[in-house]
N, C-alpha and C positions, 0 to 999 in steps of 0.2 A: 647153613648147612653148610658152612666152614669145609668145602672140598672144590677141589679144579672141576666146578661144572661149568661146561659148554655145549650148547645144545643147539642141535643143529651139525654136529660135524658129522662129515662124510657126506651130507646133501648138496646138489646139487641149488637147490635153492636154499637159503638160510631162514626158518620161518616166520622170521620176522622181517623179511623184505618185503618189499611192494611190488604186488603183480604185476604193474604195468611197467618195473623197471629191471633192467639186465642186471644181475649181481655180479659186484667187480672185486670179491671175496666169496671164499667159501672156505671153510676149516676143513681140508680133507690129508687125511692121511695119507701116503704112501702104505702101499702091500711091501709088507716085511714082518718079520719072523716073529715082532711083540705086540704088533695090532692084530695080526692074523696066525694066533700061534693054531699047533695043530688039535687040540682041544676046544671045546663051545663053552662057557660055563653059563647054567642054565641062565645067570641075571641079565645076560645082553640076546635071548630069545625073545623074540614079540614086538621087536619094537620097530615097526615096518619093513621088516626085511634086513634090515642092518645087522649082522652080525660079526661084529669087530672090538675088541676090547675099548676100542675107542668112541665107542657110540656115548655121545650128552659128555664128554671128558677131553682132556688134551692127547695129543697125537703120544701112542707110550715111546715113539723115537725120541722124543721131546728132551732136551738136555735142561739141566738143573742141575744147580750148586755153585759153588763160589767160580771152581775153573770148569764149569759143564762135565762134571765128574760120573754123573749117575741121568741116567734113561728113568723117564718117567714111569716107565713100567717098573724098575725096580723099588719109587720109593709114593707111587701113589696113594698106598693105603698109610703112609707115613702124615699124609698133609695134615691131616685134624690133629692127631698125636700132637706135632711138632707146632700147634697154635695152642689147645688145651690150656696147657699151664701158664707160660706168659699171658694170654687174654684173663684167666682168672686172677692172676696177681694185679694186671693193670685194672680190674675192674676194682680189687680190695682196696687197691692203692688209690684210686679215685673217688671212691665211696666211703671209705674208711670203715665197710661193714665185711662182713662174710658174706662172699657173694655163691655165684650158680653158673656154671656154665656148662650147657647142653649141647652136643654135638651131632652131627650124623656121621661124620665121617671121625672113625675111631680106629685106636690099634688096642691090643695087651695090653694093658696097667694104665689105662687113660682113664679109668676109674679114679685114679688119686688125682684127676685133676677135672673130671667133667663125668656128666651123665650121658646117655644115648638116646638117641631117637630113632627107632626102627625106618624111619622117610615115611617117603608118600606111600599110602596103601589106598587099597581098593576098600568098597563096602560091600563087602561078601562076608558069607560066613568062613570063605576058606582062609581068606585074610583075617580072619579072626581066631579063629585055629593057630595060624601059622606065628600070630604073635606070642602064643603063649612060646613056644619054642623059641622065639627069637629070646624072649626075659630070658631062658633055662640057657641057652648057649652063651648071653651076654655077661650072666653070672661065671661063667665060665671062665670067660675070658677076663676076667676080672675087674667088669664094670656093674656094679650093683645098682645103680642109678636108671631104668630102662623104661620107655614107653614107646608107646605107637598111637597114631591118630584115632582116638576112639568115635566109631563110628563110621572112621573112613576119612580120604580127602579124597581120594576119585569117585564119581558118579553117587547118585544117590542113596540113601539108608532107606532102610523101612524100620517101623517102628519097632517092629521085635528083633530086629536086627542090632538098631540101634541100645534098648533097654538091654539085650544079654551083654552088650559090649560095654554100657556101662558098669553093670554089675561085674562082666572081669575086670572092668578099669579100676577098679577099687582095691584091688590087689595087686596095680603096678605099681611100681616103686616112685615112676612117673608117669602124670595123668596129663596129655594132653585133647582138650576137647573144643 
């Protein structure tokens, strides 16, 4: 995924903590203007009622940089971008061959060193349609190598949906089945 993923952020009990034990840690982000801005992006809705930017990632007030000069809020979207080129160079140096990096965490110009995977999607007709939008958008961001999980990642797909997704997937520049 090459992104700062922290599942269970802001929950009383982390998802992987044994039920019969009291958790002695949980990443809970303080209420602040970065984790709780006046707007709520659509991407955080419907995740168990937790509508904070820090859902499934680090607290936005987390400090980063050699001298803690950045808030995670300011650099979150640059995380994968900063890893793509070094990963590609290391891959090619290790194998002596041309390599390929596919990331879920990208930023405009990431296409020079990586492709983009649209992320975990649901097996639904709506997600199939949205994948087309994602392909077009990421092309505009300078990332021409893009794809989604064909037939979906979450839930079971139907034969009709999977067949249609395979047909559409033939036009993805990156196919992930």
